[in-house]
DSSP file (Angstrom, degrees, kcal/mol; ACC not computed):
  #  RESIDUE AA STRUCTURE BP1 BP2  ACC     N-H-->O    O-->H-N    N-H-->O    O-->H-N    TCO  KAPPA ALPHA  PHI   PSI    X-CA   Y-CA   Z-CA
    1    1 A X              0   0    0      0, 0.0     2,-0.3     0, 0.0    40,-0.0   0.000 360.0 360.0 360.0 129.0    6.4   -4.3  -13.2
    2    2 A X        -     0   0    0     41,-0.1     2,-0.4     2,-0.0    40,-0.1  -0.666 360.0-148.8 -86.4 146.1    5.6   -5.8   -9.8
    3    3 A X        -     0   0    0     -2,-0.3     2,-0.5    42,-0.1    42,-0.1  -0.941   6.8-157.5-118.5 139.3    4.2   -3.5   -7.1
    4    4 A X        -     0   0    0     -2,-0.4    42,-0.2    40,-0.2     5,-0.1  -0.963  30.1-117.2-110.4 121.6    4.7   -3.8   -3.4
    5    5 A X    >>  -     0   0    0     -2,-0.5     3,-1.6     1,-0.1     4,-1.3  -0.272  21.5-122.7 -57.2 143.1    2.0   -2.1   -1.4
    6    6 A X  T 34 S+     0   0    0      1,-0.3     3,-0.3     2,-0.2    -1,-0.1   0.840 108.8  65.7 -57.3 -33.7    3.4    0.8    0.7
    7    7 A X  T 34 S+     0   0    0      1,-0.2    -1,-0.3     3,-0.0    -2,-0.1   0.766 111.4  34.1 -63.3 -24.5    2.1   -0.8    3.9
    8    8 A X  T <4 S+     0   0    0     -3,-1.6    -1,-0.2     2,-0.1    -2,-0.2   0.564  95.7 101.7-105.1 -11.6    4.5   -3.8    3.4
    9    9 A X  S  < S-     0   0    0     -4,-1.3    75,-0.2    -3,-0.3    40,-0.1  -0.450  82.4-102.6 -70.9 145.5    7.4   -1.9    1.8
   10   10 A X        -     0   0    0     39,-0.6     2,-0.3    70,-0.3    -1,-0.1  -0.284  33.6-140.2 -67.6 155.2   10.3   -1.1    4.2
   11   11 A X     >  -     0   0    0      1,-0.1     4,-2.2    37,-0.1     5,-0.2  -0.759  22.5-114.6-111.6 160.9   10.7    2.4    5.6
   12   12 A X  H  > S+     0   0    0     -2,-0.3     4,-2.7     1,-0.2     5,-0.2   0.875 118.2  56.2 -59.1 -36.8   13.8    4.4    6.3
   13   13 A X  H  > S+     0   0    0      2,-0.2     4,-2.5     1,-0.2    -1,-0.2   0.887 106.1  49.3 -64.8 -39.0   13.0    4.2   10.0
   14   14 A X  H  > S+     0   0    0      2,-0.2     4,-2.3     1,-0.2    -1,-0.2   0.923 113.0  46.5 -66.2 -43.6   13.0    0.4    9.9
   15   15 A X  H  X S+     0   0    0     -4,-2.2     4,-2.6     2,-0.2     5,-0.2   0.921 112.5  50.8 -64.1 -42.8   16.3    0.3    8.0
   16   16 A X  H  X S+     0   0    0     -4,-2.7     4,-2.5     1,-0.2    -2,-0.2   0.927 109.6  50.1 -60.9 -45.1   17.8    2.8   10.4
   17   17 A X  H  X S+     0   0    0     -4,-2.5     4,-2.2     1,-0.2    -1,-0.2   0.926 111.5  48.3 -59.4 -45.3   16.7    0.8   13.4
   18   18 A X  H  X S+     0   0    0     -4,-2.3     4,-2.3     1,-0.2     5,-0.3   0.925 112.1  48.6 -61.8 -44.9   18.2   -2.4   12.0
   19   19 A X  H  X>S+     0   0    0     -4,-2.6     4,-2.6     1,-0.2     5,-0.6   0.884 110.9  50.8 -64.8 -37.7   21.5   -0.8   11.2
   20   20 A X  H  X5S+     0   0    0     -4,-2.5     4,-0.9    -5,-0.2    -1,-0.2   0.908 113.0  46.8 -64.3 -40.9   21.7    0.8   14.7
   21   21 A X  H  <5S+     0   0    0     -4,-2.2    -2,-0.2    -5,-0.2    -1,-0.2   0.865 124.3  29.6 -68.4 -37.3   21.0   -2.6   16.3
   22   22 A X  H  <5S+     0   0    0     -4,-2.3    -2,-0.2    -5,-0.2    -3,-0.2   0.821 131.1  27.4 -97.8 -33.7   23.5   -4.6   14.1
   23   23 A X  H  <5S-     0   0    0     -4,-2.6    37,-0.5    -5,-0.3    -3,-0.2   0.494  83.0-142.9-112.9  -4.5   26.3   -2.2   13.2
   24   24 A X     << -     0   0    0     -4,-0.9    35,-0.5    -5,-0.6    -4,-0.2   0.897  28.4-157.9  45.6  58.6   26.3    0.3   16.1
   25   25 A X  E     -A   58   0A   0     -6,-0.3    33,-0.3    33,-0.2     3,-0.1  -0.255  27.1-154.0 -69.2 152.0   27.0    3.3   14.0
   26   26 A X  E    S+     0   0A   0     31,-2.6     2,-0.3     1,-0.3    32,-0.2   0.587  92.8  21.8 -93.9 -15.7   28.5    6.5   15.3
   27   27 A X  E    S+A   57   0A   0     30,-1.4    30,-2.5     2,-0.0    -1,-0.3  -0.972  74.9 169.2-147.1 137.4   26.9    8.3   12.3
   28   28 A X  E     +A   56   0A   0     -2,-0.3     2,-0.3    28,-0.2    28,-0.2  -0.973  11.4 172.3-154.3 134.3   23.9    7.2   10.3
   29   29 A X  E     -A   55   0A   0     26,-2.3    26,-3.0    -2,-0.3     2,-0.5  -0.972   8.1-171.4-140.6 127.1   21.6    8.6    7.7
   30   30 A X  E     -A   54   0A   0     -2,-0.3     2,-0.5    24,-0.2    24,-0.2  -0.984   8.9-172.5-120.6 122.6   19.0    6.6    5.8
   31   31 A X  E     -A   53   0A   0     22,-2.9    22,-2.6    -2,-0.5     2,-0.8  -0.960  21.1-139.3-121.2 127.1   17.2    8.3    2.9
   32   32 A X  E     +A   52   0A   0     -2,-0.5     3,-0.3    20,-0.2    20,-0.2  -0.769  26.8 170.5 -83.8 110.0   14.3    6.9    0.9
   33   33 A X    >   +     0   0    0     18,-2.3     3,-1.6    -2,-0.8     4,-0.3   0.133  38.4 117.4-104.6  17.4   15.1    7.9   -2.7
   34   34 A X  G >   +     0   0    0     17,-0.7     3,-2.1     1,-0.3    14,-0.2   0.842  66.9  62.0 -56.9 -38.1   12.3    5.8   -4.2
   35   35 A X  G >  S+     0   0    0     12,-0.7     3,-0.7     1,-0.3    -1,-0.3   0.756  98.3  58.5 -63.8 -22.2   10.5    8.8   -5.7
   36   36 A X  G <  S+     0   0    0     -3,-1.6    -1,-0.3     1,-0.2    -2,-0.2   0.556 104.4  52.4 -79.8  -8.1   13.5    9.6   -7.8
   37   37 A X  G X  S+     0   0    0     -3,-2.1     3,-2.6    -4,-0.3    -1,-0.2   0.120  71.7 150.8-116.2  18.9   13.3    6.1   -9.4
   38   38 A X  T <  S+     0   0    0     -3,-0.7     3,-0.1     1,-0.3    -3,-0.1  -0.302  75.4  14.7 -54.6 128.1    9.7    6.1  -10.6
   39   39 A X  T 3  S+     0   0    0      1,-0.3    -1,-0.3    -2,-0.0     2,-0.1   0.339 101.8 119.2  87.2  -7.1    9.4    3.9  -13.6
   40   40 A X  S X  S-     0   0    0     -3,-2.6     3,-2.0     1,-0.1    -1,-0.3  -0.431  79.3 -75.9 -85.5 164.7   12.8    2.3  -13.1
   41   41 A X  T 3  S+     0   0    0      1,-0.3    -1,-0.1    -2,-0.1     3,-0.1  -0.349 119.9  18.2 -57.4 135.3   13.3   -1.4  -12.6
   42   42 A X  T 3  S+     0   0    0      1,-0.3    -1,-0.3    -3,-0.1     2,-0.2   0.280  87.4 135.4  85.6 -11.1   12.4   -2.4   -9.1
   43   43 A X    <   -     0   0    0     -3,-2.0    -1,-0.3    -6,-0.2   -41,-0.1  -0.496  47.8-149.7 -69.5 140.0   10.3    0.7   -8.4
   44   44 A X        -     0   0    0      4,-0.2   -40,-0.2    -2,-0.2    -1,-0.1   0.445  33.4-115.2 -95.4   1.7    7.1   -0.3   -6.7
   45   45 A X  S    S+     0   0    0    -11,-0.1   -42,-0.1   -42,-0.1    -2,-0.1   0.290  99.5  86.2  87.8 -11.8    4.9    2.5   -8.1
   46   46 A X  S    S-     0   0    0      2,-0.3     3,-0.1   -42,-0.2   -11,-0.1   0.678  93.3-124.8 -93.5 -19.2    4.3    4.1   -4.7
   47   47 A X  S    S+     0   0    0      1,-0.2   -12,-0.7   -13,-0.2     2,-0.3   0.558  80.8  87.5  83.9   8.0    7.4    6.3   -4.6
   48   48 A X  S    S+     0   0    0    -14,-0.2    -2,-0.3   -13,-0.1    -1,-0.2  -0.986  76.5  15.2-138.7 147.2    8.3    4.7   -1.2
   49   49 A X  S    S+     0   0    0     -2,-0.3   -39,-0.6     2,-0.2     3,-0.1   0.539  96.2  81.5  80.7  10.3   10.3    1.7    0.1
   50   50 A X  S    S+     0   0    0      1,-0.3    36,-2.6    35,-0.2    37,-2.3   0.730  87.4  38.7-117.9 -31.5   12.3    0.5   -2.9
   51   51 A X  E     + b   0  87A   0     35,-0.2   -18,-2.3    34,-0.2   -17,-0.7  -0.981  66.2 173.2-128.5 122.9   15.4    2.6   -3.3
   52   52 A X  E     -Ab  32  88A   0     35,-2.5    37,-2.5    -2,-0.5     2,-0.4  -0.921  24.7-146.8-130.0 152.7   17.5    3.9   -0.3
   53   53 A X  E     -Ab  31  89A   0    -22,-2.6   -22,-2.9    -2,-0.3     2,-0.5  -0.982  17.7-164.4-114.2 131.1   20.7    5.7    0.3
   54   54 A X  E     -Ab  30  90A   0     35,-3.1    37,-3.1    -2,-0.4     2,-0.6  -0.974   8.8-174.1-119.4 122.6   22.6    4.7    3.5
   55   55 A X  E     +Ab  29  91A   0    -26,-3.0   -26,-2.3    -2,-0.5     2,-0.4  -0.975  24.0 164.8-112.7 117.1   25.4    6.9    4.9
   56   56 A X  E     -Ab  28  92A   0     35,-2.7    37,-3.1    -2,-0.6     2,-0.4  -0.992  28.0-170.3-142.7 140.7   27.0    5.1    7.8
   57   57 A X  E     +Ab  27  93A   0    -30,-2.5   -31,-2.6    -2,-0.4   -30,-1.4  -1.000  22.4 165.5-127.3 129.0   30.1    5.3    9.9
   58   58 A X  E >   -Ab  25  94A   0     35,-1.2     3,-1.5    -2,-0.4    37,-0.5  -0.999  45.9-133.8-146.0 144.8   30.9    2.4   12.3
   59   59 A X  G >  S+     0   0    0    -35,-0.5     3,-1.5    -2,-0.3   -35,-0.1   0.733 105.7  71.9 -66.2 -21.1   33.8    1.2   14.4
   60   60 A X  G 3  S+     0   0    0    -37,-0.5    -1,-0.3     1,-0.3   -36,-0.1   0.657  88.2  63.6 -67.9 -13.4   32.9   -2.3   13.0
   61   61 A X  G X  S+     0   0    0     -3,-1.5     3,-2.1    32,-0.2    -1,-0.3   0.570  73.7 122.2 -84.9 -10.2   34.2   -1.1    9.7
   62   62 A X  T <  S+     0   0    0     -3,-1.5     3,-0.1     1,-0.3    -3,-0.0  -0.288  83.8   7.2 -57.7 133.8   37.8   -0.7   11.1
   63   63 A X  T 3  S+     0   0    0      1,-0.2     2,-0.4     0, 0.0    -1,-0.3   0.649 104.9 121.4  66.6  18.0   40.3   -2.8    9.1
   64   64 A X    <   -     0   0    0     -3,-2.1    -1,-0.2     1,-0.0    -3,-0.0  -0.893  62.4-122.9-111.1 141.9   37.6   -3.8    6.5
   65   65 A X     >  -     0   0    0     -2,-0.4     4,-2.4    -3,-0.1     5,-0.2  -0.263  33.7-102.5 -69.8 166.3   37.8   -3.1    2.8
   66   66 A X  H  > S+     0   0    0      1,-0.2     4,-2.3     2,-0.2     5,-0.2   0.894 124.6  52.9 -58.0 -40.3   35.1   -1.0    1.1
   67   67 A X  H  > S+     0   0    0      1,-0.2     4,-2.2     2,-0.2    -1,-0.2   0.908 109.7  47.6 -63.2 -42.0   33.6   -4.2   -0.3
   68   68 A X  H  > S+     0   0    0      2,-0.2     4,-2.0     1,-0.2    -1,-0.2   0.869 109.6  52.8 -68.5 -36.2   33.5   -5.8    3.2
   69   69 A X  H  X S+     0   0    0     -4,-2.4     4,-1.6     2,-0.2    -2,-0.2   0.923 111.1  47.3 -63.4 -43.4   31.9   -2.7    4.7
   70   70 A X  H  X S+     0   0    0     -4,-2.3     4,-2.8     1,-0.2    -2,-0.2   0.905 108.9  54.6 -63.6 -41.1   29.2   -2.8    2.0
   71   71 A X  H  X S+     0   0    0     -4,-2.2     4,-3.0     1,-0.2    -1,-0.2   0.891 104.9  53.7 -60.9 -39.9   28.7   -6.5    2.7
   72   72 A X  H  X S+     0   0    0     -4,-2.0     4,-1.9     2,-0.2    -1,-0.2   0.902 111.1  46.1 -61.5 -40.7   28.0   -5.8    6.4
   73   73 A X  H  X S+     0   0    0     -4,-1.6     4,-1.5     2,-0.2    -2,-0.2   0.947 113.9  47.7 -66.9 -48.3   25.3   -3.3    5.4
   74   74 A X  H  X S+     0   0    0     -4,-2.8     4,-0.7     1,-0.2     3,-0.3   0.919 111.5  50.9 -58.3 -44.5   23.7   -5.7    2.9
   75   75 A X  H >< S+     0   0    0     -4,-3.0     3,-0.7     1,-0.2     4,-0.3   0.892 108.0  52.4 -61.8 -39.4   23.8   -8.5    5.3
   76   76 A X  H 3< S+     0   0    0     -4,-1.9    -1,-0.2     1,-0.2    -2,-0.2   0.813 118.5  36.4 -65.5 -29.7   22.1   -6.4    8.0
   77   77 A X  H >< S+     0   0    0     -4,-1.5     3,-2.0    -3,-0.3     4,-0.4   0.326  82.4 112.5-106.3   6.7   19.3   -5.4    5.7
   78   78 A X  G X< S+     0   0    0     -3,-0.7     3,-1.8    -4,-0.7     4,-0.4   0.839  72.0  56.6 -52.6 -43.4   18.9   -8.7    3.7
   79   79 A X  G 3  S+     0   0    0     -4,-0.3     3,-0.4     1,-0.3    -1,-0.3   0.650  95.7  66.9 -71.1 -10.7   15.4   -9.6    5.0
   80   80 A X  G X >S+     0   0    0     -3,-2.0     5,-2.0     1,-0.2     3,-0.9   0.652  82.3  78.3 -77.6 -14.8   14.1   -6.3    3.8
   81   81 A X  G X 5S+     0   0    0     -3,-1.8     3,-1.4    -4,-0.4    -1,-0.2   0.893  90.7  51.3 -60.7 -40.3   14.7   -7.4    0.2
   82   82 A X  G 3 5S+     0   0    0     -4,-0.4    -1,-0.3    -3,-0.4    -2,-0.2   0.660 104.2  60.1 -72.3 -13.8   11.5   -9.6    0.3
   83   83 A X  G < 5S-     0   0    0     -3,-0.9    -1,-0.3    -4,-0.2   -73,-0.2   0.438 133.6 -82.7 -91.7  -1.3    9.6   -6.6    1.5
   84   84 A X  T < 5S+     0   0    0     -3,-1.4     2,-0.5     1,-0.3    -3,-0.2   0.386  77.1 146.6 118.9  -4.1   10.4   -4.6   -1.6
   85   85 A X      < +     0   0    0     -5,-2.0    -1,-0.3     1,-0.2   -35,-0.2  -0.542  14.6 164.6 -65.0 118.2   13.9   -3.1   -1.0
   86   86 A X        +     0   0    0    -36,-2.6     2,-0.4    -2,-0.5   -35,-0.2   0.782  53.2  21.4-107.7 -37.9   15.3   -3.1   -4.4
   87   87 A X  E     -b   51   0A   0    -37,-2.3   -35,-2.5   -45,-0.1     2,-0.4  -0.996  52.3-167.7-143.4 140.4   18.4   -0.9   -4.4
   88   88 A X  E     -b   52   0A   0     -2,-0.4     2,-0.6   -37,-0.2   -35,-0.2  -0.995   8.3-160.7-125.6 128.6   20.9    0.5   -1.8
   89   89 A X  E     -b   53   0A   0    -37,-2.5   -35,-3.1    -2,-0.4     2,-0.5  -0.956  26.0-161.6-101.7 117.0   23.4    3.2   -2.4
   90   90 A X  E     -b   54   0A   0     -2,-0.6     2,-0.5   -37,-0.2   -35,-0.2  -0.880  25.5-178.7-112.9 128.5   25.9    2.7    0.4
   91   91 A X  E     +b   55   0A   0    -37,-3.1   -35,-2.7    -2,-0.5     2,-0.7  -0.885  17.2 179.9-118.0  94.4   28.4    5.2    1.7
   92   92 A X  E     -b   56   0A   0     -2,-0.5     2,-0.3   -37,-0.2   -35,-0.2  -0.862   7.6-170.6-105.6 108.0   30.2    3.2    4.4
   93   93 A X  E     -b   57   0A   0    -37,-3.1   -35,-1.2    -2,-0.7     2,-0.2  -0.681  22.6-120.0-103.6 150.6   32.9    5.3    6.1
   94   94 A X  E     -b   58   0A   0     -2,-0.3   -35,-0.1   -37,-0.2     3,-0.1  -0.560  40.0-104.5 -77.5 149.4   35.6    4.4    8.5
   95   95 A X        -     0   0    0    -37,-0.5    -1,-0.1    -2,-0.2   -37,-0.0  -0.362  45.9 -88.1 -70.3 157.1   35.5    6.2   11.9
   96   96 A X              0   0    0      1,-0.1    -1,-0.1    -3,-0.1    -3,-0.0  -0.332 360.0 360.0 -63.4 148.9   38.0    9.0   12.5
   97   97 A X              0   0    0     -3,-0.1    -1,-0.1    -2,-0.0    -2,-0.0   0.454 360.0 360.0 -83.0 360.0   41.3    7.9   13.9
């Protein structure tokens, strides 16, 4: 198992900031669920910074399939992968009409 020191692992705040800058959400919640994955593949042993849940609603998702909405989120957070981000659970919702 590889370990990523907590000091270099991404934080929920960093992911939230990036998503706000790139996808301009009208609703956003980023939850670090790493502690629930202790001992699983990709867990860094610290309980932080490896597994996140993102709940996001953005006007940029309009006319996009669920797969495309997820791709936009993954693309926005791609550079966090080298910092230890291992898994994202994404709930990408369309804005209300």
